[in-house]
TISEDREN-151232 format. One record per residue: x negated, y, z negated of N, C-alpha, C in turn. Coordinates in steps of 0.02 Angstrom, whole numbers, plus 50000, padded with zeros to 5 digits. Layout:
<rs>
> X;Y;Z;X;Y;Z;X;Y;Z
...
</rs>
This chain:
<rs>
> 49957;49933;49992;49995;49996;49997;49971;50078;50010
> 49906;50067;49965;49839;50119;49960;49829;50112;50006
> 49808;50067;50057;49759;50090;50128;49814;50104;50160
> 49886;50092;50174;49942;50128;50224;49940;50201;50222
> 49938;50227;50170;49946;50278;50122;49890;50337;50161
> 49831;50281;50147;49779;50341;50167;49775;50367;50231
> 49784;50291;50277;49775;50288;50359;49832;50336;50387
> 49891;50335;50330;49934;50390;50362;49917;50466;50363
> 49890;50461;50284;49865;50540;50283;49799;50571;50333
> 49769;50519;50362;49701;50534;50396;49746;50566;50454
> 49814;50498;50478;49818;50515;50544;49844;50610;50553
> 49892;50626;50486;49919;50697;50480;49896;50732;50497
> 49814;50723;50455;49761;50803;50455;49751;50813;50532
> 49758;50792;50600;49736;50837;50650;49800;50863;50662
> 49847;50847;50673;49912;50887;50673;49928;50943;50619
> 49898;50954;50549;49896;50991;50494;49844;51053;50553
> 49813;51034;50555;49747;51072;50595;49782;51102;50646
> 49787;51081;50684;49824;51103;50745;49879;51167;50745
> 49901;51167;50670;49950;51206;50665;49938;51262;50640
> 49880;51257;50606;49833;51333;50569;49864;51384;50633
> 49888;51455;50601;49866;51516;50624;49824;51542;50648
> 49821;51567;50708;49747;51582;50733;49768;51656;50760
> 49710;51712;50761;49723;51790;50763;49723;51794;50843
> 49765;51811;50875;49777;51830;50925;49765;51908;50963
> 49752;51925;51003;49719;51987;51029;49727;51996;51095
> 49734;52058;51126;49745;52087;51177;49748;52147;51194
> 49774;52175;51272;49773;52231;51287;49848;52235;51318
> 49874;52294;51321;49952;52285;51378;49938;52337;51396
> 49939;52347;51465;49937;52374;51536;50004;52393;51567
> 50024;52445;51595;50076;52475;51654;50038;52427;51707
> 50096;52419;51761;50058;52396;51840;50016;52454;51869
> 50028;52518;51845;49971;52567;51883;49897;52554;51854
> 49906;52511;51777;49833;52507;51754;49836;52565;51703
> 49890;52585;51661;49893;52656;51635;49896;52586;51547
> 49849;52602;51501;49892;52573;51441;49933;52591;51393
> 49971;52546;51393;50048;52554;51350;50023;52556;51288
> 50044;52603;51237;50048;52596;51153;50122;52590;51133
> 50128;52592;51074;50205;52575;51041;50225;52518;51063
> 50214;52461;51107;50240;52418;51109;50278;52347;51047
> 50329;52328;51071;50346;52288;50983;50317;52247;51005
> 50273;52180;50974;50263;52122;51002;50295;52098;50930
> 50349;52031;50966;50372;52000;50916;50349;51912;50916
> 50318;51895;50883;50327;51802;50885;50387;51765;50867
> 50440;51764;50921;50499;51706;50921;50494;51663;50866
> 50435;51626;50852;50453;51584;50819;50450;51592;50732
> 50405;51634;50738;50405;51671;50636;50420;51700;50632
> 50438;51749;50681;50471;51830;50678;50423;51883;50647
> 50363;51886;50647;50307;51915;50635;50321;51959;50703
> 50277;52028;50684;50281;52089;50736;50226;52132;50717
> 50202;52161;50798;50163;52194;50774;50170;52262;50845
> 50116;52310;50851;50109;52357;50887;50056;52384;50919
> 50072;52391;50967;50011;52425;51009;49984;52480;50996
> 49920;52490;51007;49876;52570;50987;49870;52596;51025
> 49854;52682;51002;49834;52694;51070;49808;52689;51112
> 49774;52625;51119;49723;52601;51190;49760;52557;51209
> 49832;52551;51174;49875;52479;51214;49845;52406;51182
> 49797;52407;51146;49766;52343;51116;49792;52311;51051
> 49807;52250;51019;49832;52227;50971;49813;52170;50948
> 49842;52130;50890;49814;52082;50843;49882;52072;50816
> 49890;52007;50840;49927;51976;50764;49938;51887;50761
> 49942;51896;50711;49937;51784;50701;49983;51750;50720
> 49973;51698;50761;50026;51646;50786;50019;51593;50781
> 50038;51541;50793;50010;51469;50816;50009;51454;50888
> 49988;51391;50887;50000;51351;50973;50044;51351;50976
> 50071;51374;51040;50141;51363;51088;50208;51398;51023
> 50164;51454;51003;50228;51504;50995;50239;51541;51042
> 50296;51591;51034;50317;51641;51102;50324;51707;51074
> 50269;51736;51093;50270;51810;51092;50313;51835;51149
> 50338;51907;51142;50379;51934;51171;50357;51997;51157
> 50335;52056;51217;50325;52095;51223;50393;52161;51223
> 50406;52219;51215;50449;52241;51236;50446;52327;51205
> 50433;52360;51274;50448;52436;51256;50510;52474;51302
> 50536;52520;51268;50610;52541;51314;50590;52563;51411
> 50548;52560;51408;50523;52588;51476;50524;52523;51522
> 50500;52468;51485;50484;52416;51526;50520;52370;51523
> 50538;52315;51572;50540;52261;51560;50507;52209;51511
> 50553;52178;51448;50527;52117;51421;50479;52080;51463
> 50424;52061;51403;50378;52008;51444;50384;51952;51402
> 50359;51890;51409;50345;51836;51358;50271;51823;51383
> 50269;51773;51331;50194;51734;51350;50208;51675;51286
> 50156;51628;51314;50160;51569;51249;50096;51533;51250
> 50066;51548;51177;50014;51526;51166;49986;51465;51173
> 49911;51492;51195;49903;51448;51208;49819;51401;51176
> 49756;51378;51194;49706;51394;51160;49687;51460;51186
> 49700;51482;51215;49685;51565;51216;49673;51599;51160
> 49605;51634;51152;49627;51710;51089;49643;51789;51112
> 49640;51775;51192;49635;51849;51202;49692;51867;51283
> 49722;51905;51260;49794;51892;51319;49795;51968;51360
> 49788;51970;51428;49807;52034;51439;49880;52041;51474
> 49927;52074;51460;49987;52077;51479;49969;52147;51514
> 50033;52134;51574;50046;52193;51623;50128;52196;51617
> 50153;52228;51593;50233;52267;51597;50244;52313;51665
> 50294;52292;51692;50338;52323;51746;50385;52385;51723
> 50394;52424;51763;50429;52482;51746;50512;52437;51730
> 50543;52450;51705;50633;52438;51722;50683;52476;51757
> 50735;52443;51769;50774;52494;51844;50819;52533;51802
> 50825;52589;51792;50858;52634;51764;50939;52584;51769
> 50946;52557;51787;51035;52507;51793;51037;52474;51734
> 50969;52476;51714;50969;52390;51663;50979;52426;51575
> 50977;52514;51591;50978;52528;51516;51057;52534;51493
> 51058;52487;51436;51157;52483;51436;51136;52475;51343
> 51175;52469;51319;51184;52447;51270;51112;52472;51197
> 51143;52544;51206;51056;52546;51190;51066;52582;51077
> 51004;52586;51060;51021;52595;50994;50971;52661;50995
> 50989;52735;50943;50956;52785;50937;50926;52770;50894
> 50843;52792;50904;50806;52771;50836;50773;52837;50822
> 50699;52841;50810;50661;52922;50807;50661;52964;50853
> 50685;53025;50826;50673;53071;50907;50719;53081;50932
> 50769;53022;50951;50804;53033;51005;50784;52971;51036
> 50749;52942;51034;50717;52874;51070;50784;52836;51080
> 50778;52791;51141;50846;52737;51157;50799;52667;51154
> 50844;52640;51121;50804;52561;51151;50873;52519;51136
> 50866;52461;51169;50915;52416;51173;50908;52370;51107
> 50969;52359;51091;51002;52349;51011;50963;52248;50994
> 50972;52226;51050;50933;52167;51041;50861;52192;51049
> 50816;52223;51087;50748;52203;51085;50704;52255;51042
> 50737;52295;50988;50705;52336;50950;50682;52272;50890
> 50607;52284;50888;50579;52255;50842;50562;52256;50758
> 50639;52261;50747;50643;52290;50664;50710;52288;50631
> 50745;52278;50580;50806;52256;50572;50839;52337;50568
> 50901;52328;50601;50952;52389;50613;51030;52371;50619
> 51082;52402;50588;51135;52374;50576;51185;52452;50610
> 51205;52441;50663;51261;52499;50684;51307;52505;50645
> 51333;52576;50621;51410;52572;50589;51475;52597;50639
> 51527;52560;50622;51567;52596;50655;51593;52648;50644
> 51600;52693;50706;51618;52775;50705;51707;52775;50699
> 51745;52739;50732;51805;52756;50742;51847;52777;50688
> 51840;52745;50640;51906;52775;50570;51864;52837;50549
> 51830;52859;50588;51800;52928;50551;51842;52964;50567
> 51878;52960;50635;51939;53003;50665;52009;53001;50613
> 52020;52962;50603;52085;52931;50553;52084;52945;50479
> 52033;52910;50440;52014;52932;50385;51987;52993;50362
> 52037;53021;50319;52016;53105;50277;51971;53101;50237
> 51922;53134;50191;51884;53119;50143;51814;53164;50137
> 51829;53190;50082;51793;53256;50087;51717;53233;50070
> 51668;53182;50071;51615;53162;50083;51597;53077;50149
> 51554;53091;50192;51551;53051;50253;51530;53005;50198
> 51489;52972;50147;51478;52946;50134;51512;52874;50102
> 51561;52916;50067;51625;52865;50059;51651;52812;50113
> 51626;52832;50174;51652;52767;50219;51592;52728;50241
> 51544;52730;50210;51496;52684;50228;51498;52628;50178
> 51541;52624;50122;51561;52575;50085;51577;52496;50137
> 51545;52429;50146;51556;52370;50165;51540;52380;50218
> 51513;52413;50243;51495;52432;50336;51418;52406;50357
> 51375;52408;50317;51298;52382;50300;51268;52338;50256
> 51267;52257;50287;51240;52229;50246;51190;52251;50216
> 51194;52234;50155;51113;52243;50105;51125;52339;50061
> 51171;52372;50099;51178;52440;50086;51260;52439;50035
> 51224;52456;49963;51272;52465;49934;51269;52548;49894
> 51352;52568;49912;51367;52637;49907;51418;52646;49844
> 51400;52687;49794;51430;52685;49744;51480;52783;49773
> 51552;52772;49767;51574;52808;49769;51629;52860;49714
> 51595;52902;49673;51631;52932;49652;51681;52972;49635
> 51764;52970;49642;51808;53003;49667;51805;53090;49666
> 51765;53113;49595;51764;53176;49587;51775;53218;49637
> 51761;53280;49647;51750;53326;49701;51680;53352;49693
> 51643;53363;49755;51574;53356;49748;51519;53322;49699
> 51552;53252;49686;51525;53209;49675;51475;53168;49724
> 51409;53163;49747;51379;53149;49802;51383;53081;49793
> 51403;53038;49837;51394;52936;49833;51304;52939;49831
> 51301;52881;49799;51223;52863;49798;51230;52776;49836
> 51178;52794;49884;51150;52748;49905;51093;52706;49900
> 51088;52632;49904;51049;52588;49897;51056;52525;49923
> 50991;52519;49979;50972;52485;50012;50923;52444;49998
> 50930;52359;50012;50892;52314;49964;50868;52328;49904
> 50900;52363;49851;50872;52398;49788;50844;52455;49792
> 50849;52488;49860;50813;52566;49849;50833;52611;49874
> 50834;52649;49812;50893;52710;49843;50859;52779;49877
> 50784;52781;49871;50758;52826;49930;50758;52822;50017
> 50822;52832;50008;50824;52818;50084;50815;52885;50122
> 50785;52899;50180;50766;52962;50251;50850;52986;50275
> 50871;53001;50289;50939;53033;50327;50913;53076;50365
> 50918;53046;50449;50897;53103;50519;50949;53114;50543
> 50958;53163;50552;51024;53183;50613;50986;53210;50672
> 50998;53177;50708;50978;53210;50773;50918;53206;50790
> 50876;53153;50772;50800;53177;50756;50769;53185;50717
> 50800;53259;50685;50770;53309;50610;50779;53275;50549
> 50744;53271;50505;50769;53225;50441;50789;53280;50396
> 50819;53272;50359;50853;53326;50326;50887;53294;50249
> 50904;53346;50220;50913;53326;50144;50996;53280;50160
> 51016;53267;50079;51043;53210;50086;51129;53259;50061
> 51110;53305;50044;51172;53361;50035;51180;53395;50096
> 51135;53393;50147;51174;53417;50229;51204;53357;50256
> 51158;53291;50239;51216;53237;50253;51282;53239;50246
> 51288;53225;50177;51345;53237;50128;51411;53263;50165
> 51387;53341;50173;51444;53389;50206;51442;53411;50284
> 51417;53327;50324;51415;53326;50397;51506;53306;50420
> 51537;53351;50478;51580;53323;50486;51593;53252;50513
> 51609;53209;50504;51637;53140;50522;51652;53159;50593
> 51698;53176;50606;51724;53205;50682;51673;53214;50715
> 51622;53255;50713;51567;53252;50737;51510;53210;50755
> 51516;53147;50735;51468;53082;50737;51461;53041;50790
> 51443;53017;50831;51429;52974;50897;51407;52909;50863
> 51359;52907;50835;51326;52850;50823;51289;52854;50763
> 51306;52799;50707;51246;52785;50660;51215;52730;50662
> 51147;52722;50662;51102;52661;50619;51065;52653;50577
> 51081;52602;50541;51040;52601;50474;50971;52549;50509
> 50917;52587;50485;50864;52535;50475;50845;52514;50432
> 50833;52435;50432;50807;52436;50357;50750;52395;50338
> 50704;52380;50390;50620;52342;50402;50585;52396;50397
> 50512;52392;50379;50459;52420;50349;50438;52449;50419
> 50465;52453;50466;50452;52514;50525;50482;52553;50524
> 50536;52572;50478;50569;52648;50465;50497;52663;50459
> 50454;52667;50400;50383;52679;50400;50352;52719;50435
> 50355;52676;50516;50304;52702;50575;50341;52756;50601
> 50388;52746;50612;50444;52812;50627;50453;52864;50598
> 50440;52881;50514;50461;52933;50485;50389;52925;50425
> 50348;52904;50425;50292;52888;50379;50318;52874;50326
> 50285;52867;50272;50315;52872;50198;50378;52871;50162
> 50410;52913;50183;50473;52934;50182;50503;52866;50203
> 50497;52858;50256;50551;52824;50275;50522;52733;50256
> 50498;52732;50192;50466;52651;50199;50514;52614;50147
> 50568;52662;50125;50636;52609;50097;50701;52601;50125
> 50709;52623;50184;50744;52628;50250;50762;52683;50269
> 50801;52712;50332;50833;52762;50360;50890;52772;50374
> 50955;52823;50394;51017;52822;50415;51007;52859;50473
> 51010;52821;50531;51016;52881;50591;51053;52906;50629
> 51078;52956;50599;51146;53004;50649;51135;53005;50719
> 51166;53007;50750;51175;53068;50840;51228;53083;50861
> 51241;53166;50848;51326;53211;50836;51341;53164;50927
> 51400;53208;50922;51414;53207;50986;51410;53236;51040
> 51418;53210;51094;51391;53270;51168;51476;53229;51209
> 51467;53283;51263;51531;53264;51320;51507;53209;51344
> 51581;53172;51361;51585;53102;51392;51585;53101;51465
> 51656;53147;51449;51695;53147;51535;51675;53188;51578
> 51679;53181;51636;51672;53224;51672;51717;53302;51680
> 51713;53354;51693;51748;53416;51695;51781;53411;51622
> 51813;53472;51592;51843;53479;51554;51894;53459;51484
> 51862;53434;51452;51883;53422;51395;51917;53465;51321
> 51968;53468;51306;51995;53482;51244;52042;53451;51196
> 52010;53422;51148;52043;53400;51087;52065;53414;51012
> 52102;53406;50981;52134;53448;50917;52143;53384;50875
> 52153;53358;50807;52172;53330;50749;52175;53373;50711
> 52219;53335;50672;52256;53347;50600;52289;53316;50553
> 52254;53309;50495;52275;53234;50473;52268;53269;50391
> 52303;53228;50367;52314;53250;50272;52311;53194;50260
> 52282;53187;50181;52258;53121;50142;52302;53160;50063
> 52322;53115;50037;52359;53121;49958;52311;53048;49930
> 52265;53093;49860;52240;53019;49834;52255;53041;49755
> 52252;52967;49723;52266;52986;49655;52198;52998;49617
> 52138;52987;49633;52060;53001;49617;52028;52960;49582
> 52056;52937;49534;52033;52886;49501;52038;52815;49500
> 52002;52767;49494;52011;52709;49526;52001;52654;49441
> 51984;52704;49391;51949;52674;49305;51964;52723;49271
> 51987;52738;49213;52000;52782;49181;51983;52749;49091
> 51935;52792;49050;51913;52753;48991;51977;52722;48959
> 51945;52668;48927;52005;52658;48876;52000;52655;48787
> 52050;52699;48786;52077;52753;48732;52107;52696;48671
> 52121;52712;48614;52178;52713;48579;52229;52751;48570
> 52285;52709;48575;52353;52777;48584;52420;52772;48515
> 52401;52725;48446;52438;52717;48415;52426;52773;48366
> 52353;52801;48351;52343;52843;48297;52339;52924;48307
> 52352;52987;48279;52339;53048;48320;52285;53054;48246
> 52263;53129;48238;52200;53166;48239;52227;53152;48146
> 52165;53171;48110;52168;53161;48056;52127;53102;48046
> 52103;53072;47955;52075;53016;47976;52113;52984;47897
> 52079;52909;47891;52134;52862;47834;52185;52882;47830
> 52234;52886;47902;52297;52884;47902;52335;52964;47885
> 52310;52996;47860;52335;53074;47827;52322;53118;47884
> 52374;53174;47889;52338;53243;47922;52396;53281;47898
> 52379;53348;47911;52426;53411;47888;52384;53460;47916
> 52396;53499;47978;52381;53531;47980;52385;53618;47958
> 52332;53647;47934;52336;53728;47917;52288;53758;47971
> 52235;53766;47972;52197;53803;48011;52134;53770;48054
> 52139;53718;48048;52075;53646;48082;52015;53653;48046
> 52011;53676;48023;51942;53673;47987;51953;53640;47912
> 51974;53566;47893;51999;53561;47828;52007;53617;47765
> 52050;53647;47811;52088;53676;47760;52156;53672;47747
> 52182;53609;47793;52236;53549;47777;52228;53499;47741
> 52247;53455;47772;52235;53390;47745;52198;53350;47807
> 52119;53344;47804;52119;53313;47882;52100;53341;47926
> 52103;53398;47912;52131;53430;48006;52061;53459;48049
> 52020;53445;48007;51951;53446;48047;51919;53389;48079
> 51951;53332;48059;51940;53261;48069;51970;53240;48130
> 51937;53171;48156;51953;53147;48231;52007;53072;48231
> 52052;53079;48255;52076;53021;48296;52110;52962;48244
> 52108;52966;48173;52131;52878;48145;52175;52919;48096
> 52201;52967;48094;52252;53002;48059;52314;52953;48050
> 52384;52965;48036;52449;52941;48051;52453;52910;48114
> 52475;52848;48092;52523;52823;48154;52566;52839;48195
> 52579;52837;48241;52621;52870;48286;52718;52822;48261
> 52749;52857;48227;52801;52799;48202;52849;52845;48217
> 52930;52817;48250;52967;52859;48262;53014;52908;48214
> 53022;52960;48211;53064;52988;48164;53002;53011;48104
> 52945;52996;48103;52891;53039;48058;52874;53098;48084
> 52885;53162;48045;52866;53216;48054;52835;53252;48011
> 52763;53283;48052;52698;53322;48006;52679;53381;48026
> 52660;53422;47978;52649;53497;48015;52567;53503;48035
> 52577;53508;48086;52547;53521;48153;52508;53577;48183
> 52474;53603;48228;52443;53655;48239;52507;53699;48277
> 52541;53668;48288;52604;53715;48344;52678;53704;48287
> 52667;53708;48230;52735;53703;48180;52722;53771;48180
> 52798;53793;48167;52818;53862;48154;52788;53862;48082
> 52778;53944;48045;52750;53953;47996;52808;53974;47939
> 52850;53941;47882;52887;53954;47837;52879;53993;47784
> 52911;54048;47750;52893;54081;47710;52935;54072;47637
> 52909;54043;47601;52926;53998;47565;52991;54051;47513
> 52963;54123;47502;53010;54151;47479;53089;54170;47481
> 53055;54199;47560;53119;54211;47604;53151;54158;47635
> 53112;54126;47660;53141;54068;47684;53146;54077;47780
> 53088;54116;47790;53107;54153;47868;53020;54091;47904
> 53089;54079;47962;53030;54041;48011;53009;54064;48059
> 52921;54079;48045;52911;54121;48128;52867;54069;48168
> 52871;54077;48241;52846;54008;48296;52761;54042;48297
> 52732;53993;48280;52658;53985;48283;52612;53937;48309
> 52533;53960;48321;52519;53917;48376;52456;53927;48336
> 52405;53872;48324;52340;53873;48317;52339;53896;48224
> 52282;53909;48219;52268;53926;48132;52301;53983;48103
> 52271;54015;48044;52313;54056;48012;52250;54124;47981
> 52182;54099;47992;52143;54115;47976;52147;54189;48022
> 52137;54246;47956;52126;54313;47968;52189;54328;47977
> 52239;54295;47972;52321;54318;47964;52346;54331;47905
> 52408;54353;47889;52447;54374;47833;52467;54304;47787
> 52470;54254;47862;52506;54203;47821;52459;54140;47798
> 52391;54169;47798;52326;54130;47774;52329;54112;47685
> 52402;54109;47659;52428;54124;47590;52452;54046;47569
> 52417;54008;47559;52462;53942;47539;52504;53944;47497
> 52496;53992;47436;52545;53994;47390;52623;54026;47410
> 52632;54041;47483;52696;54084;47507;52694;54066;47544
> 52654;54029;47582;52676;54001;47642;52660;53944;47682
> 52698;53914;47710;52686;53829;47736;52688;53816;47807
> 52680;53762;47828;52694;53737;47920;52744;53697;47902
> 52772;53710;47947;52839;53656;47958;52828;53600;47997
> 52851;53534;47973;52836;53479;47986;52879;53477;48053
> 52834;53456;48104;52878;53430;48180;52852;53347;48169
> 52897;53333;48251;52888;53264;48256;52829;53246;48283
> 52809;53193;48242;52735;53161;48268;52743;53080;48295
> 52709;53130;48374;52719;53082;48441;52692;53078;48480
> 52660;53018;48516;52610;53022;48575;52622;53062;48631
> 52563;53117;48662;52582;53136;48703;52534;53102;48760
> 52537;53088;48819;52486;53056;48882;52468;53133;48924
> 52424;53171;48873;52387;53209;48901;52335;53237;48964
> 52307;53145;48976;52249;53161;49064;52315;53160;49108
> 52366;53112;49092;52419;53121;49152;52464;53186;49159
> 52463;53220;49123;52492;53299;49115;52440;53355;49145
> 52391;53317;49125;52335;53382;49170;52319;53371;49232
> 52308;53300;49241;52325;53274;49329;52354;53301;49357
> 52344;53318;49429;52384;53319;49481;52340;53267;49540
> 52400;53251;49603;52352;53206;49651;52304;53267;49689
> 52278;53238;49701;52231;53281;49757;52267;53260;49843
> 52260;53327;49865;52279;53328;49927;52197;53361;49988
> 52211;53319;50025;52156;53352;50085;52192;53377;50143
> 52168;53411;50177;52206;53458;50237;52123;53424;50277
> 52122;53414;50337;52082;53411;50377;52097;53453;50447
> 52053;53493;50486;52097;53491;50554;52018;53496;50585
> 52005;53474;50657;51947;53464;50687;51986;53495;50770
> 51944;53513;50809;51952;53556;50871;51874;53540;50923
> 51892;53520;50969;51823;53514;51021;51831;53537;51083
> 51782;53569;51129;51793;53580;51196;51737;53534;51215
> 51739;53510;51272;51677;53497;51323;51687;53500;51386
> 51625;53513;51397;51611;53517;51476;51570;53458;51515
> 51565;53429;51552;51514;53384;51597;51512;53405;51669
> 51450;53408;51710;51453;53388;51786;51383;53356;51784
> 51360;53356;51851;51305;53294;51861;51247;53334;51840
> 51250;53393;51792;51165;53416;51788;51168;53428;51725
> 51223;53462;51700;51247;53495;51624;51316;53473;51593
> 51290;53456;51517;51337;53425;51477;51332;53507;51409
> 51410;53504;51399;51398;53554;51329;51458;53534;51297
> 51451;53553;51243;51514;53528;51197;51510;53583;51144
> 51566;53605;51116;51593;53651;51065;51637;53621;51003
> 51625;53601;50941;51668;53588;50898;51669;53611;50836
> 51729;53609;50787;51729;53660;50756;51795;53617;50709
> 51771;53642;50610;51807;53585;50563;51834;53622;50520
> 51864;53628;50479;51883;53638;50428;51941;53598;50398
> 51908;53604;50324;51923;53538;50274;51962;53588;50219
> 51987;53592;50178;52030;53604;50135;52048;53545;50073
> 52012;53546;50012;52044;53512;49945;52042;53528;49916
> 52117;53497;49894;52132;53535;49841;52131;53467;49750
> 52094;53483;49731;52052;53420;49669;52136;53407;49634
> 52119;53339;49583;52147;53347;49543;52144;53379;49495
> 52113;53386;49465;52085;53449;49409;52124;53516;49428
> 52164;53533;49391;52195;53631;49422;52155;53655;49438
> 52167;53716;49470;52104;53764;49492;52059;53727;49516
> 52034;53701;49544;51976;53660;49568;51990;53654;49643
> 51946;53675;49667;51955;53639;49757;51900;53664;49806
> 51891;53648;49853;51834;53645;49904;51858;53662;49951
> 51822;53713;49999;51829;53731;50059;51766;53706;50109
> 51770;53669;50166;51717;53679;50203;51720;53710;50276
> 51687;53735;50310;51685;53760;50391;51632;53731;50423
> 51644;53709;50483;51579;53693;50516;51587;53700;50598
> 51558;53717;50613;51531;53714;50683;51479;53685;50724
> 51479;53647;50763;51443;53627;50817;51442;53635;50887
> 51397;53634;50903;51375;53650;50981;51298;53597;51018
> 51336;53593;51073;51278;53532;51110;51278;53557;51184
> 51210;53553;51213;51192;53559;51266;51146;53496;51294
> 51167;53477;51368;51097;53459;51392;51078;53489;51457
> 51038;53516;51504;51025;53547;51558;50968;53500;51594
> 50997;53506;51654;50939;53448;51682;50911;53509;51766
> 50838;53500;51722;50817;53558;51802;50761;53508;51828
> 50778;53483;51875;50733;53414;51907;50773;53362;51891
> 50723;53301;51902;50742;53250;51897;50678;53234;51816
> 50651;53264;51822;50604;53262;51771;50597;53288;51706
> 50631;53363;51700;50617;53419;51655;50712;53418;51609
> 50732;53398;51577;50773;53391;51534;50776;53450;51473
> 50836;53507;51461;50831;53540;51405;50881;53536;51357
> 50863;53493;51291;50908;53477;51248;50929;53535;51200
> 51007;53542;51201;50989;53605;51130;51064;53571;51080
> 51031;53562;51003;51092;53556;50971;51093;53605;50912
> 51160;53644;50900;51175;53684;50814;51216;53633;50797
> 51219;53650;50722;51252;53643;50686;51255;53699;50637
> 51311;53710;50597;51317;53743;50541;51374;53726;50502
> 51359;53741;50433;51420;53700;50384;51396;53737;50325
> 51486;53775;50298;51469;53822;50237;51524;53776;50197
> 51514;53749;50134;51567;53738;50078;51544;53779;50035
> 51637;53794;50013;51631;53859;49957;51694;53806;49921
> 51644;53820;49842;51691;53779;49784;51662;53822;49718
> 51729;53869;49718;51734;53907;49656;51724;53879;49573
> 51738;53817;49580;51761;53818;49506;51749;53720;49523
> 51694;53683;49505;51683;53626;49512;51681;53588;49450
> 51736;53539;49443;51755;53505;49386;51712;53450;49331
> 51709;53453;49296;51639;53431;49236;51680;53354;49228
> 51633;53304;49265;51666;53243;49226;51607;53212;49200
> 51558;53205;49160;51527;53200;49120;51549;53196;49067
> 51523;53158;49014;51525;53141;48963;51493;53207;48915
> 51546;53242;48917;51520;53316;48857;51587;53355;48847
> 51578;53383;48795;51607;53412;48769;51659;53487;48812
> 51605;53506;48875;51643;53531;48930;51701;53493;48960
> 51693;53434;48992;51707;53374;49017;51774;53354;49006
> 51830;53356;49060;51896;53338;49036;51922;53279;49015
> 51873;53237;49034;51878;53167;49033;51881;53156;48954
> 51814;53172;48928;51799;53190;48849;51840;53240;48809
> 51850;53288;48828;51887;53324;48793;51960;53289;48774
> 51997;53289;48846;52068;53254;48824;52080;53205;48784
> 52032;53127;48821;52041;53068;48805;52007;53049;48722
> 51942;53077;48732;51919;53072;48638;51915;53111;48594
> 51919;53180;48616;51930;53222;48559;52017;53243;48552
> 52030;53246;48596;52101;53305;48602;52159;53264;48546
> 52155;53184;48530;52209;53155;48491;52278;53165;48539
> 52307;53098;48533;52402;53104;48579;52433;53148;48547
> 52426;53180;48477;52462;53218;48438;52474;53286;48472
> 52424;53313;48483;52413;53361;48543;52467;53376;48603
> 52504;53413;48600;52543;53414;48660;52484;53459;48706
> 52467;53463;48779;52442;53488;48809;52468;53538;48865
> 52533;53534;48855;52576;53583;48873;52602;53655;48858
> 52587;53636;48776;52597;53697;48742;52537;53723;48755
> 52462;53694;48748;52397;53708;48731;52417;53774;48792
> 52416;53749;48849;52431;53810;48926;52482;53838;48904
> 52542;53836;48883;52586;53888;48885;52580;53946;48839
> 52524;53922;48772;52527;53964;48710;52459;53978;48705
> 52405;54006;48741;52353;54026;48754;52320;54057;48682
> 52369;54094;48664;52321;54137;48587;52363;54119;48541
> 52309;54138;48468;52356;54135;48428;52387;54193;48415
> 52461;54201;48376;52482;54263;48393;52464;54323;48382
> 52472;54380;48400;52441;54445;48374;52383;54449;48368
> 52319;54390;48413;52275;54402;48425;52254;54362;48468
> 52299;54393;48544;52270;54393;48631;52224;54409;48642
> 52185;54384;48665;52122;54403;48706;52056;54389;48645
> 52086;54371;48592;52020;54390;48542;52005;54309;48503
> 52047;54263;48519;52060;54217;48469;52093;54140;48509
> 52091;54096;48509;52116;54050;48550;52164;54025;48522
> 52234;53971;48535;52262;53938;48486;52240;53878;48490
> 52217;53822;48440;52202;53767;48459;52213;53701;48385
> 52191;53662;48389;52223;53596;48355;52155;53593;48323
> 52091;53616;48323;52030;53641;48302;51968;53689;48309
> 51983;53702;48243;51922;53755;48245;51874;53769;48284
> 51817;53687;48292;51767;53706;48305;51780;53693;48400
> 51834;53701;48413;51849;53700;48503;51860;53757;48506
> 51809;53809;48543;51826;53858;48569;51885;53871;48629
> 51878;53819;48683;51920;53832;48708;51946;53762;48732
> 51984;53748;48771;52025;53694;48766;52045;53692;48856
> 52036;53607;48884;52047;53610;48970;52106;53635;48986
> 52159;53627;48951;52233;53682;48963;52235;53726;48974
> 52181;53760;48942;52189;53842;48937;52124;53872;49015
> 52092;53804;49004;52029;53829;49068;52098;53834;49124
> 52129;53789;49146;52138;53755;49212;52208;53818;49206
</rs>
């Protein structure tokens, strides 16, 4: 048995040796003898790639009988099978113009056939951009590209985060120009003709070290049909905004240890400076609260009142008291928020003849947010032209202008000025947000002292809205 195994191993040894990779080098030229740089070389068996340098030289490791494919946009693809030779001279033929179809726009507007580019890329469908209204183009990428994860915050002016194969430092390129993510975010989706996502290390060769984690390439629209074309579109979207909300308890109101009685919001009453573990909401229960009227114990007079009594004539417990009112739960977040409405208007005028191409487009979007008095308006103008001067000279012009106006950006973060934080965590369900909105000031102190359920809260979201 041992002798058989030894003989079998000896027989396999020559086969293993012949399958070792070897370094293959060579040179690529055109039919007229000029060296060709930037040729993509792909080993069809192993997937390894290489690119010819400025002198047309290349080096790649391959196995005997592997198939190497040579591709450059201006030339027909060429393949060779690796033999015992270590050096190869390759001559590429110019491609017929009629064969240029199904291209991908890569760096600096270079067009390459989808099946011939030597790196990983994926095209994003853009037809839905014309029918889906969204304040951010990033929201349209979800589920479109394998390996690309997009977080889509639902708040106004909250930028989506892109992660490609675990990396978030992507490059955004519009018409061959690298732009900041904010420029990409505010781009009019209706003005996009083509989107490709590069997912290979070759993005570094196209855009340097900035592109080593991947790149999002965008080509804007130009005229397609001959003659004049005029287009106009308008769509409206109503959105509820949030897919998930923080979970908070709704059984207990302000106070602590099950007790609460409001006087000034600064512990002048019973636990009226504490938070959210006061009495339980029970039908029929009445407790003195921040919006309870004041009663004169001597005369019996009842005075409508909102907020604390500090600095007023009623700050005297021996004579005045707060009248208990119904202790009941209020869904203040539902009262505070409203449906968001997004209106989007677009137009385009284009002209094309045998030599010249022109396109002018415009966009106006109005986004009325869920948070009261918060809105976004975006204006955009785009112009592109392509002029042919003879057979070899083309003058290409692109102009993009976008203006975004947002006077009141909501605070969605977990902090004292955020509406989520204030309403869900600090406010307490016993506080009626509608009363906060309708009774902004302590009586007699308009413009100087806000009415509130707690002295430490100088402002409340209902007032700011």
